N, C-alpha and C positions, 0 to 999 in steps of 0.2 A: 362223315364216311372215313374210308380205310384205304389204304392202298398194301400192296405186297412188297418186299423187299428182299434182298440178298440176304446172306448169310449174317446172323445178329453181331452188331458192333461189338468190341470189346470193352469201350470205353476207356482203355489205358493207353496206348500207345508207345511205350518205352521198350518196345521190342522182346519181353520176354513172356513166356506165357503167365497168365494172370488166372486167379480163380473167378469162376462167374459170378458177376453181381447183378442181384435180382431186388426189386422193391415189392411191395404188398400194401395193401390198402383193404382192410376189414370193417365192414360196417353191416349193421342189421337194424330194422326200423326203429327198436327200442333201445340198440346201444348198450346192451347188457353182457347177457353171458355168450352167446353164437360171436358175437364180433374177438371176444378174447379167446376163444375157444378155436377160431380159423386162426388167430395171428400165432397161437403156440403150436398148431399141427404143421402150420406152413413153415414155420421158424426150426422146427423142430426136424422136418423132411429135408430142410436145405442143407444143415448143419451134419446130418449124417450122409449127405453127398458131396461134401467139402465145398458147399456153395455159400458165398456170401451174401446175407439176406438180411434188409432191415424193412420191418412192418410198422405201419402207422394203423393205428384203430380209432374209427371213428365212433366215438359211443354217446353216451347222454351230457356229458359235462363238458364235449368238447373234442378237439385232436390232440392226441398225445403221440410222442415219439413220432413228430412232424417231420416228414421227407421236405429235404431244403434242397436248394439250386445244385448244390453240389452232387448230394446224395441222386439227384435224377440226371445230372449230365455225365455221371458214370456208369450210369445203370446199363443193364444189358438187357432188360425186359421189366415189364410191372403186371403184376397180378392184382387184379382187382376183384376181392370176393366179398360180395356187397348184394344187398337186397333193397338197398335204399341209392339217392341219386349221388355219386360222387363226382366232383369237380376233376376233369381229365384232362382241361388245358393245360397243365404245367408238365403235362406227359407227351406233348406235341414231339413227332419226331423219334418216339420209343416205341420197342413193341408192346403193345398191351393187350391182355387177355382178361376178358370182362366174364364172370359166373356168379352165383348165387352164393350166399356166405356157407350155405351147407357143403357146396363143392370143397370149400377151403378144409371144411372139417372132415368130409369122409376121403375125399381123394387127392391131398396135397402134392403126393409125389407125380402123380399125373399131369396136374396143372404145371409143375416144374418143368415138366417135359413140353409141355403145349405151347408153353409160353415163347420157347425158343423159336419157334415157326410162325409166331404171332403176328398178325397185320401191324405196320407201323400206323400210330395215331397220327392223323392230320390236324391243321387246326380246322376247328369247328366241327371236325369229325366225330364219330361213335366209335368205341371200341368193339373189337369181335368179341362176341358172347357165345360163351355154350348154350346149349338148349337143354341141358340136362336140369330136369326138373328137381327142386328140392321139398317136392310134396305139396299140399294144397296151401296157398297162402293167401292173405286178405287182397282184395284186388286193389289197384292204383288209387282207385277211386274212395275206397273206405279209408285207406292209410292218409289221403290227403285230406279229406274231412277231418280225421281225427288230428291231424298236426295244425290245422286251424283252428279247432275248439281247444287244443291246449295251450297256444298263444294267446288264444283270445280270454281265458278263464282269469288271468290276474288283471284285465281290464274291466271285467265283468266285477269282480270282487271289489277291487280299489273304488270303481267309478260309485258303485251301489253303495258301499258302506260310507263313503266319503257324503254323500248325498242324503242318507239316513243319520249319520251323526250330526251333520248341520243343521236338519231339520229339529231333530231332539235337544239338541245344545242352543242352538242360536236362534230357533223360531219361537214365536208366540201365537198365541189364539188372535185370530182377527174377529172383530165385533159382528162381521157377516159369515163368519164360520171358518174352519179350516185353519191352516198354520203358516204364517208369513214370515220370512228372514228380511231383516232390516236391509237395505240398501247400502252401499259402502261399509257395512260390518265386516268382521273378521270370518263371522261365520257364513257369510254370504261368498267370500273369497275361496271358502272351502266347499262349497257347494258349486261352486264354479269349475273349481279343479276337479270335483268328481263329474261334473257332467262332461267336461272335457275327457276323462275316461271313458264314459259310456259313447261318447261321438267317436271315440279313436278305435270301439269295439269291433264295429261292423268292418271297418276297412283293414282290421288286423286278422279277423277271421277270412275275409275273402283274399288277402295278401299272402296268407300262409299256406291257403289251400291250392294257389297259383304256384307257389314256390316248391310245393312238393309234388308240382306235376311237372315243371317247366324249368325249375331251377332260379337261380337268381334272376335273368332276363324276366322272369315272368311277375317278380315281387312289386315293380313300381305299376304294371297296369292292373294287378290284382288289387293292390290297396285303393289306386285312383278309381278302379271299376266300383269296389265297394261303396268309396265314398259318393260316388254318383246314385250308386242305389240306394241310399241311405238319404240323401238328399232331394226329396219329393220336389221343391220349387224348379229343380232343373228340367223334369219333363209336365208340369203343371199340376202336381198332384198335393193334396194337401198333408199327406204322410209319405214318407219312402219305404222303400221296399223291405227295409230292416234286415234281419238275419237271413231269411229266405232269399232275398235277393243279393245277400253277399255270397251266398253259397253258389249261386247260378253265376254270378260275375266272378268268382274265384275260379269254377272249373272251364267256365269260357275263356279267360285270360290264360291258364295253363295250357291247354289245348291248341289256343291260339298260337302260343309261343312255339311250341312243340311243332306246330305244322310250318311255320315261319323258319326255324333251324333246319327244316328239311330243303330248303328253296338253294340252289345253288348260286353263290356268287363270285363275283371275280375275287381271286385270291387278296390282292391288297384291301380288299373290302371285308375279310374274313375277320381280322383283329378286331373292327369296330364293331362287328354285329351285336354281340352280346350286351354291350354297354351304350350303345347308342341307336343302333337301328331298330331292332328288335323291339326294347321297350317302346319308342316312340311309335313304331307301325301299331304294335299291340296296343298300346294305351289310346291311341288316337279311335283306331277302328272300333275298339270295345265301349269306349266312352262314348261315342257317335251311333253305335249300334243300339246301346241302353236308352239313350235320349229319345231317339227316334223312333224304334222299333220295339223294343220291350217296355218302355215308361209310358208308352201311351195306353197299353190296353190297362196297364196297372192305375192311372188316373182314371180311366172310363170305368173300370169295375169299382173305385172308390165313390164316384159320383153316382152310379145306378143304386150301390148298397146303401147310401144315403138317403137315395129318395125311396128305396124300398122300405127302408127301416121307419121313414116319414109316415107312410101309408099303414103302419101297423100299431100305431099308437092308440088306436082304438080298441084292437083287438086284447085278447085274454092277456093278461099281466103275467100269467105262467109261460106262455107260450113267447110273450116277448122276452121274459127274462132269460129262457133256456137259451132263445137266439142270441140274444147280446150275452150269454156267459159262454157260449160256443166259440164266438168272434172273439171276445176279449181273451180268451185263452188259446186260439189258434196260434199267432205269430208273435204275442207279447212284445207290443210295441212295432210291429209291422203295421200294413197298410191295413189289413183286416181288423187288427186290435184298434188302431187310430181311429177308425170308421165308426167303430161302435162308441169309443170314447168320447170323442167330438159329437157325435148325435145327442149321447146323454148329457154331455157339457153343455152342448147348445141350448136345450130345454130347460135348463135352470133358470135363464133369465125371462123364460114365459111364464115360469111359475108353477112348472111340471118338475117336480124333484125326485118323483120315483122312478123316473128311468135311469136317472146317474146315480140312484140308490141299487140297482140291480148291477150296474156296472161296478160300483166300489165293492160288492159284496164278491166279486167275481174276481177282482185284480189281484187279491194277495192268494188267492187259492193254488196258483202254479208253483210259486218260491216256496211257500210254506208246505205245499203236499211233497214238493221234490226232496225239499230239506227233511220232511219227515220221515219219508222213503228211506232216507239214508240213515236214520236212527232205527227204524222197523226191523231192516235185514241189512247189517251191516256187510255180511259176507258177500254180496251182490255187488258192492262198490269197491273201489280203489281207495286208497289212503287220502289220494287228492281230491275223489270225488266226494268224500265223507267230510273234508273239510270245506270243499264248496258248497256243500249242503249244510253246514251250519251258518255259512255267510248268507246262503239263501234264506234261512228262515228268519234272519236278522232283516234281511230286504223285506221279505214279505210283512213284516209287523208294519213298515212305512209305506206298504203299495207300491213297491218298485216290483215290477213283474218279471221286469227284465234279468232277474236272479236265477231264473229258471233256463234262461237260454242255453246255457253251457249242455245241462242235461238234453234239451230237445234236441241240440244239434249233433251230439253224440250218439243219441238212440232215438231217431224221429219217431220211427215204426212204434215203438214201446210208450214214450214220453208224450207225445203230441196227443193220441187219443185219449191218455189217462188226464192230461191236463183238459181238454175240452170236456170230458164228461164231469169232472169235478166242477168246472166252471160252471155248466149248465146248470148243475145242480144247485149250488151256489145263487145264480142268478134266479132258478125261478123261485126258489124259497123266498128270497126278497120279493121278487113281485108279489107272491102269494101273501105275504105279510105286510105289503105296502111301505116297507124301508123307504126312506127318502134321504137325500145327500145333497147340502145345499153346496158344496164348493166340488168343483171338478178335480177331486183325487179320489183313492181308493185305500184301502185297506184300516187295519184297528186303528191307526195312528188318527182317522178323522173322526172315529166314535168316541174316541178318547179323549177329543179335543172339543166336543159339541156340534159337529157338523152335522151328524147323523140322528135321524129322528125313527124310533124303534130300534134303539141299542141291544137289548137283549136279541131280538130276532136278528137282527144285522151279524150279532157273534155267532149266533146258532147258524146261520146259512154259510157262512166263512168256516165254521168248525166241519161241520158235515161236508162241504165241497172240498174241504181240504182233505180229510178222510179219505173219501172216495178217490182222490187222485192218488194220493199214497198208497193206498191199497190195491188199487189197479195199475198203479206203476210197477211195484213189487210181483205182482202176479205175471204181469207182462214181461217182465226183465228175467225173472225164474224160468218163465218158458222158454224163452230165447236161450238163456244159460244152460239149460238142459239140452236143449235142441242142439246146442254146439259141442256141449260134452259128448252128447249122441254120437254125434260127425266124431268128434276127435277119437273116440274108440274105435268106431267102424273103420275109420281110415289110418288110423294109426299116425296121424298128424299131428303138428302143433298150432296153436292160434296164439296170436298177440293179446295182451290185455289191452282194456277198452281205452284207456286215456294215456297211454305211453309212448306215443309215436313222436315225441318231441325229441331233437338232439342231433346232434352232428359231431361226433368225434371224439375218440379216447383212444389210448394205446400205447403198449409197448410189446415187444416181444416177449417179455415175461408177464404173461396175461394177469397171472393173481396179484401181482402188485398195483396193477392198474385196477383192477376193478375193488382191490382196496382201497387206492385213494380215492376213487370213484365213492365208493360208501360212504367214506369221511365227508368228502365234499359236500355230498346232497345231505347228509345228515339223516340218512336212513337206515334202517336195521335191512335183515334178510330179505323182506317182500321187495324193496326197491333194489336192492343191489342184484338180487339173482333173478327177479321176476323177469318176464318178457324176452327180448331177444327173440321173436318168433317163438316166445315161451318154453324156453328153456332156461335152465341154472346152469350157473357157471360151476365147474368143479371145486372151486374154491369157497363156494358157499356152505360146504360142511363147518367151516370155521367162523364165519362171521357171526352166527347166532353166540358165538362165544364171547358175548360181550359183559363190560363192568363185572369188576369184583369178584374172583373165582373163590368158590367155599371150598373149604378143604375138605377131603374125602372122610377125613376122620371125624370132621363134624358131622357129617351126613352117616357115618356109619357104615360107612363102603367096605365090603370084605375085602383081604388082601391088603390093607394099608396098614400093617403091623396090628393087625386084630389081635386082643387077647387069645381068639378061638385056634389060633394056629395050634397044631401040635406039636410037643416037644421034639428036638431032634429033626424037624423039615427045614432043610434048606431052601426057600424060593431061589426059584430062578432071576437072573438078571431083571429081566421084566417086568417082575410081581415085586421087587424091593421097595419098600415103603418110601424112600427116598425118590423112586424112579417114576411111579405111576402118578403123582400128582401131576408130572411134567407132560401128561400126553393131553394135548387139547389145552393147555394151562387147566389142566383139572375139570373141564366140562363136561368131558367123556372120561366115566370111570367102569370099573368092572361091573356095576350095577346097571350101565346103560348099553352093554355088549350081549348080543345074543350070536351064538354060531350057527343058529339055525331057525329060520322062520317059518312058523306054521303055516301062515297064510299063505293064499296063493293068489289072489286079486288085489290090486292096489288099493282100493278102500280098505279093504281087511289087512293090508300088510300097514299102512298108517295108523290104524286102529290099534294094532299090536306093539306097533312102535311107540305109539301114545301112551300106552301102557306101561311100556318097556322105561319110558322117561319118568312116569310117574311114581316108579319105585325110591326116585331121590327124594320126595317128599316137596319137590319144587313145583309140580302141577297141581294148581287149586281146581282146576276145573278141565277134566279129561274131555269131556264130550265137546265144548267150545274150543279147544286145542285142535280136535279130530275135525269138525266144522272149518275152522279156519284154514288148514292145511288143504283140506278138500278144495275149497272155495279158490286158494292158490291154484290148485293142480286144473280147475274148469279155466282160469286163466291162460294156463298154458304150462305143458309138462314140464315136471321138471326132471325128467329123463335126457342125461347128459351125452347118453351113447356108452361105448367102452363098457357097456354092461353097470353102469353106475346112475342110481337114481338119488336124490337128495331134496325129498321133500320137506319144508318148512313152514314155519309161522311165525310171524310176529304180532303176539296178542298179550293181554293181560291174564290169560288163563295160567299162566307161570309168573312164577314170584320171582325166578332169576333165571340167567341163559342155561342152557342145559343142550348137551349134543348125544346121540343116540346112535349105535351103529350096528346092522344086523345082516345076516349072509341068507341067501335063498339058494338051495341047491338047484331048482328046476329053473330058476328064473321067473321074474315077475313081469307082464307086458305094461310097460308103461309110456308106450307112445314115443320112445326116443328117436331122434333125427337118425340114427343109423340103421335103425330097425331092430336092433339087440334087445334081449331082456334083463332087465336090472337084476343083478345077482350080487351087489355091493350096494347095501341102502344105507345113507345116513340120513338121519333127521333131526333138525335144528329148531329148538324154540327159545323164542328170546322175548321180553317185554317190552311192551311200546316204546320204553324209555331209554331201553339198553342202548350202551356205545361204550367203546373203549379203543384206543391205539393199539394195546397188545394185542386184541384179537383181529386187528386187522392183518397183524404180522402172520397170526395163525393161518387166517386166509389166505395171503399169498404164499406161504409154505406147502399148504395141503394142496392146493391148485396147483402147483407144480409136480408135486408128489403123484397127484391122480392123473398126471397125465404120462406118468413113469410106467411101463408095462410091467417091468419088474417088481415095482412097489405092489401093484396090483395083483401082481402072481405070489407074491408073498402074502397079501392080505387075505387071499382066498385059500391059501394053504395053510394058515395059523390053524392050530388042532382044536383048542378053547381058548375063553376069553382073555386067560392070561396072556396067551400067545398073540392074539391079536392086538392088546394093548401093547404089546413088546415091539409089533410091527409098525404101529402108528405113532410110537415114541420118536421114531425116524424124523416126523416132522417136526418136531422141537419141542 
């Protein structure tokens, strides 16, 4: 809640007029570009008005330039420009203005005026918020789901790979078939550690969904709720609710905490609400609700599914295989999956091994299919997703279907149907061919170790099912991305990348330096450092592509570098002296990669023209792949920064070395920029996958500050030719 107050306090008390002191916090869901742009704009606006301002940015590697107790105690007001939750408890008693991060970029002067009369934040209250929309954004539910998925992925990968490694290195064939790890062995310990990772996977997903909605008080009920959902014995079910149950408990916990926060309580209770009262109330209510209300239907469905399957054993093997494949693929370890699995496993003892053969063929299809999809169409996936895809392929070989869960949780509408289709095909083929499995496990590993009869057809079933899943996934995701891209162009708004919603905080008023530091810490190049943040790129991005080992322009044969073709008697201007030009962006941007007037009139055409410009250097080995990678980045979120600037970029091995280009458009190109301006100044950066280097982080910081300087932009726009452009850019360093 909020309360009004009189004139803003000065926070100084020495009897003399003092400069106004303001604080700011900027944050966006991905914690990259817009976070720092808003910080820079607010700092500039404050400085121009003679106001002291300290800005804390909350980005993807944590908080930087953190506001301390002394900062808060002497502040006259706080501006929170954020599209994600920010802890406001430290600002109790201060005037707090809450806006979207876009407002910090668009109207910093207005915010500085508004904060002087903003309501005073009270304990347990919420700050006043403006209602100016920043454009269409992802829903809170979507952001929360992505937050949970991002935190869950390491647990899936670590748990799955440890289990697979322990089976492959520590297991041995059992006389009855299958793979057994000796008890009390080293590899059994490794296996147990992997099992713990898998066990924690579901509570982590639930907990961080809840955290994204209800902040820290929701973390405990979310995690405990997820554990309950995954522990079927608590509600008389042989199988837990799996990751689908975790999604349910995550959202229930988050919104339950939000509701409890709105309840008015006595003032003396307010300090203990977020750490004691809310977690206890929400955890107890959610746990009892799931066990006694939601859990019962899950148990009932499980029992009746088992009975229904039991009545189908005499029916067509193809139909039964199709149904089992659909069930196995639906929730990957959840109650539906386990119903089919336990049904097949239970029939082994009766001598019917064909049903388990159908299940065994379907089990690896989901992780193998999703991993294959990331290889088929890499441009549709983020780098993190591609890495998860490789791990998923490895897990699929060992029959660990949970390897596909991150993909299903992130894109359920596309991935789950594709999984089910591939699983159904694999199960039907195995049923038709009479494949049998003598052990309760699936995947290629059981066939390699002799537990499967009809091995050739088993592998045919797995291969076809995997291909069906991969192709269907790629098709559905591609359609979804095209639809999103169409909405982006139609509305001129930004979208966030799929799996980049984790993070809390980064920052310094000198935004460029912070982005550079973030880039270094995360070990990523342009795509990670500039992507996201509501789908925009940092102005600093145009330098991050300049990584690792500058090639001299002379070696590339660039004109204007003391070329023997110079006419006698010509006196070059200072900006084209041989010793000056290599200093422009450390030599990654040369006269070869500058064009004073673009011919293209739309975004895709500009990117193609810029790619051709970069190809002049001889460092581009595949122009089409470079274009495709840059367009994929645009589909994730526009790289239009506003202020008539765009910085398309690509991290790809389509280039052999970092290269930067610059071009101008007289008419401007619609780029979906946050402030609605057309892009007239376009930088394009291309770096190899492995590019890195501290020197280029320095350029990133310098360029970031320069592009925020209106005078610098004016000089860049007015430069008459390529040499003059290089002269202006030499101001960067």
